[in-house]
N, C-alpha and C positions, 0 to 999 in steps of 0.2 A: 266895313264899319272903322275903322282907324281914323280913314279921312275927314270925319265929322266928329269933332271931340263934343260937340252939342250933344248930338245923338247918344253918344256914351254916357256922358253927365246925367242925362236924362232915364237912361236903363239904369245907371247905378242906384239913383235916387225911387224910383219906381221900386226896386227891389229891396232897397233897403225900408221904403215905407211899407210896404208889404210885410217884413219881417217885424217891423217895430209894431204893427196896428196887431198882427196875430198874436203877437206875445201880450198886448193889451188887452184884449179881448180875452186870453187865457186868465190873466191875472185879476180882472176887475169883475168876470163874470162869477155870477152866484154859484155858489157849491152845487147848487142843487141842479133839477134840469135844465137844462140851456133852452134859450127858445130855439125854435128850426130856424129862423131868420140868422141869429147870430151863429148858429154852427155851420149853417152852410157858407155864410161870408167868413168865417175862419176857414174854411174849407178852401175856398177859394184864396184866399192871401196866402195859403200856406203853399198850396200849388203853385201860385204864380212867382212867391219867393224863391221855391225850389227849382222852378224854371231859369230864374232868373242867375242864381247860383250856379248852376248847370252851365248856362251860355258863358259864363265868364271863365268858368275853369277849362270851359274847350276852349274858348279863347288864349286864355293863357299859356293854353300847351300847342297853341300855334295853328289855330283851325280857323 
């Protein structure tokens, strides 16, 4: 993956987008019962963000 810097940049951008979007949903979601669509979307965004951060952690450790 180090041979292709555009791919690395795209992965970083996707990871950051997922993190920011998940935080935005959490901040601007009504305090009441959230809609099932927003809850599942936030779950997908948080999972994708977690996987991206984990991948970069393992890449930084030499994987």
